[in-house]
N, C-alpha and C positions, 0 to 999 in steps of 0.2 A: 815631246808632246805626241799623244796618240789620239786617234779619232774613231768613233763608232757611229754609224748612221742607221737610224730606224725610221721606217715609214709605216704609217697606219692610215687606213681609209675608213671614213665614217659616213654612212648614208644619211639622207635627209631626215628619216625618222628618228634616228639616234641624236642627230644634231638638234632636232626640234625639241626632243625630251630634255636634253641638256640645257637648251636655251630657256625653256619654260621653268625648269628647276632654278636657273639663274635669276629668273624674275623674283622669286621668293627671297633669295639672298640679296638681290638688289634693293628690295623694300626694307630689309633689315639694315642694310648699309645706309640708306637714306635716313631712316629713323635714327640710327646711331649717330650719324653726322649732325643731324639737327640737334640732338641732345648734347653732343660734344660742343657745338658752336654756342648753344645757349648757356651751357655751364661755363664755357671759357669767358664769355663776356661778363658773367657775374663774378668769376674769379678775378678778372682783370680790374673790375671796379672796386671790389673789396680790397684787393692788394693796394690799389692806388689810395684808397681811403686810409688803410692801415699805415702806409708810409707817410701820408700827409699828417695823420695824427701823431706819428712818431716824430716827425720833423718839428712839430710844434711843442712837443713835450720833452725833447732831449735836453739834457743838462751837461755842460762841460765840466770835467773834473780831471785833476792830475792823477797820474798812474802811480806816483811814488808813495802815496798814502791812501788809506781808506777813510772816507768821510762818512761818519754815521748819519749825517743829515741827508745823505743821498740814498739811504736805504729804501728799496722798493721803487726807486725812480729809474727812468730810462737815461743812461749816462753814455757819454762819449769820452773814450780815453785813447791816447796814443803812447807807444813805448816799444821797447825791445822785447820781443818774445824769446825767452830763453828756457833751457831745460837744465835739470840738475845732473843728469848723467848721460852717457852715450847709449845709443841704440845698437843692438847687435843681431846679426843673422848667424847663428852658430853653425849652420850647415856649411856656409861658405867662408866662415871666419871673418866676416866683415863687421867692423865696428866704427861708429862715427857719432860725434856730438851733433845730433840733428833732431828736428821735430818729427820728420818722417824719414824712414828708410824704405826705399821702394825696390823690390826685386822684380825684374821683367824677364819672363822666360818665354821662348818661342821654339816650336819644333818644326822641322822641315817635313812637309807632308804633301801627299797627292790631294788635288782639289779638282772636283768635277764641274765643268761648265756646260751649259745646255743652250743651244741656239735652235729656235723653232721657226719653221717656214711652212705656211699653209697655202695650198692651191685648190681653188674651187673649180668644180666641174659641172657640166650641164646636167640638170636633174636634181641639183641641190647637194650632191655629195661633196666631200672635202678630203683631200689627202694631206696629212700632216707629216712633215719630215723633221725629225729631231737629230741634231748632230751633237754627240757627246764628245767633248775634248777633255783631256786630262793634263794638267800642268802641276809642277811642284812649286810650293810657296812656303814661306815662313808664316806660321799661324800661332797665336797665343793660347789656343785650346785645341784639344784633339778633334780631328775631323773624322766622322764616322764613315769609313770607306765601305762598310758592309751594305750600305744603301746605294752604292754606285751601280750604274747600269752594267759596267764591266768591272766587277769587284775583284775577281781573281788576280788580275794583272796589276791592280793598283791598291795594294793593301797598306794601310797605315797602322802604326802601333795603337793599341786600344787605350793605353795610358801614357801620360807624360811623367817621367821620373821626377822632374822639378817643375814647379808651377809658380806663377807670379804671386807675389805677396807684398802687402804693405804693413809695416810696423809703425804704429803711431805712439809717440811719447805720451805718458799719462801724468806728467808733472811739468807742464808748460805754464809759465807765469809771465805776466807783464807788470813790472814794478812790484807793487804790493798785492796785486791781484793774481789769483790762480784761474787759468782759463779752463772751462769745462770742455768735455770732449766734443760737444756739438759745435763749438767754435774752433777747436783745434783742427778738426777735419776740414774746415774751410780754408786753412792756410795752404796756399799753393806756391808755385814758383820753384819747381824742382830743378836741380842742377845735376849734370852727369857726374858719375863717380867712377874713376878707373880702378880696376882691381890689378894690383901690381905683384901680389904674392898669394899663394894658396897654402902657405905654411900653417895658418891657423884654422884651415878648413877641416872638415871631418875626413876620415881615411878614404871613404868612397869617392868624394870629390877630388881629393889629391891624386888618387890613382887613375881616375877616368877622365878628369877634366884637364884642359890646357888653356893657358892664357892666350887670348886673341882679341885684338881690337878694343882693349880696355875691359873686356868681359871674360867669361869662362865658356869654353866650347867643349861639347861632348860629342865626339865623332872623330873620323880619321883625318880629314883635311878641310879646314875652314874655307879654303879657296874653291873647293869642289864638294859641296855638301851632298849627302845622300839621305834618303827618306829615313826618318827616325833620329837624325842628328838634332841636338838641342843646343841653343845658345842662351846664355844668361847675362844680363847687364844690370847695373845698379844705378840708382839716382837718389839724391837726398834733398830734403827741404831744410835748409840751414836756418838757424836762429837769425832773426832780423826784425826790423821795425814793422809793426802792425797797427791798424786802427780798428777799434771795436765800438760798436753800439749795441748795448743790451741792458737788461734790468739788473741793477746792483742788488746782490743778495749776500750780505756779509762781505767776505773778501773774494767772492767769485760772482758769477753771473747766471741768470736764468733768462728764458725768453720773455720778452715784454708782450703782454696780452692786450691787444687793442679792444675798443668797445665792441667791435663786431665779432670778437673772438679770434681774430687773426693774430699771427705771431710776427714779431719784429726782432730780428737778431742779425746784425750785419758785421762782417769782418773783411778788411781789405789789407793786402800787403802794402807797406809804405806808410808814410805819415800824411793822412788826408783829413781835412776838416769834415765836420758832420754833414754840412750842406752838400759837399761833393759825394759823400757816400750815399746819401739819399737820392741824389741825381743818378748815380750809377744804378741803384736799385730800381728806380723808375724806368731807366733805359732797358734793363733786363726784363722788366715786366712787359714793356711794349714789345720787345723782341719775341718773348715767349707767346704773347697774345697773337702776334702775326704768324708765327710758326704754326700754332694750332688752327688759326683761321685758314691758312693755306692747306693744311692737312684736311680740314673739314670740307673745303671746296673739292679737293682731289677725291675724297670719299663720296661726295655727292655726284661727281662726274662719273665715277665708276659705277655707282648704284644706278643712276639713270641709264647709263650705257647698258647695264645688264637687263634693266626693265624693258628697254626698247630693242634689245638684241633679237627677239623672235621675228620682228618685222624684216630685218636684214636676212635672217636665215631662210624664211619662206620665199623672199625675193631671189635667193640664190639659185632657184630653179634655172634661171637664166643668169649666169655669172656676171655679165655686164650690168644688168639691172640691179643685181645684188650689191655690186660695188657702189653704185650710185646711191641706193637706199642705205647702205652701210655708212657711207660718208654723211648722208643726211641725218641719220639717227645720232651719229657722233656730235654733229653740230647742234641738233636739238637737245641732246643730253647736256652739252656744255651750257646752252642757253637756259635750260631748266635749272641746272645746278647754280648758275649765276643768280637767277631769280630767287630760288629757295635760300641760297646763301645770304643774299642781301636782306630778304624779308626776316630771316631768322635773327640776323644780327640786329636789325632794326627793332624787332619786337623784344629782343633781349634788352636792348638799351631803353626801350619804353618801360620795361619792367624794372630795370635797375636805375636808369637815369632818364626820366620821362621827357625832359625838354630836348635833349640831344637826340633821343630815340625818335621822337615825333618828327624832328627836322630831317633825319635820315630817311624816314619812311615817306615823307612828302616829296623829297628829291627823287627817291626811287620810283614812286608812282608817276611823277612828272616825266621822268625819262622813258618809262614804259609807254605812257600816252603819246609822247613825242615820237617814239619809234613806230607806234601803230599808225599815226597820222602820216608819217613819211612813207610807210609801206603802202598805204591806201592811195596816196598821191602818186606814187610811182606806178601803181596798177592802172590808173585812169588813162584812157587813150588821149592823145593830144587833140585839141579842138580842130575841127575842119576849117580850112580857109577857102 
């Protein structure tokens, strides 16, 4: 590993210009976060309704025959997902009876890491020290070393000779039903596959590659890799039991369209009842909702932090005061983010689900009023005795 240190000094004027420019970006972030949060609540409610509608409409049917009476209905089947023939990667001479054949390729490359440290000085100037360090790592795509701070000493190949690739079977069936591609790609559960021979590989792979750790290695020594070396491994999704919920269309399936226009199509590995599949779908919907909620809060915090940043910059004329103001603006930014986050979610629920939304808003307002009362009470001097 090698390091390169760079220090730059920025005066109060330039810092102020950057901070004021950040205010504009901060407002865009806040607006974007509000839109994202509002949209997310609507998406979550619509998905919940679609799944609830689907759970009430789904029909159980056997997979060993196609029932004309279920045409156009949302059906649930279970059975063995099988394919008619093997999948092959002709470059490496790999062939396997599988639903998916997955090639994973990585190249040993230089990676740039940057650590930044800032020191504020009297008068509002700031010295920023950046330490650039370079390490070698396995990466699944080329790292552009031309953008490195010290590019001459840390050059990566511009191209990878072999790249990752997934081959998906187009003839997967479950009993009498043929699975469409949008369901096949949902089948997971890949198992590792050891390469034991390169006899069937193309001439280039046979001449340059060597077997190592169940895969193929392109380089001098797998125990001591150098920049530009490539390693390739394979994994497969084997045939096996699956459970499907989708709309029957002849001997195949299409997405079920709910009343809201949302789509319902579910697939799980293993033999699962319809109720369990809908429960898993609800759980994933809740998880995604909270992931986006957290992301929205983070964006709001960053946005308000940028909006309030000029206050801390101007206070940095005296670094000690600047640190206090900076800490205060961060707390205020988090507080404002919390309020806007809660109000946005509440108003979204009022729009999409009025009863619950109003309840959330009432609780929020009550908490704010309680907090204000507590603060006022704390500010009152104790009575004289």
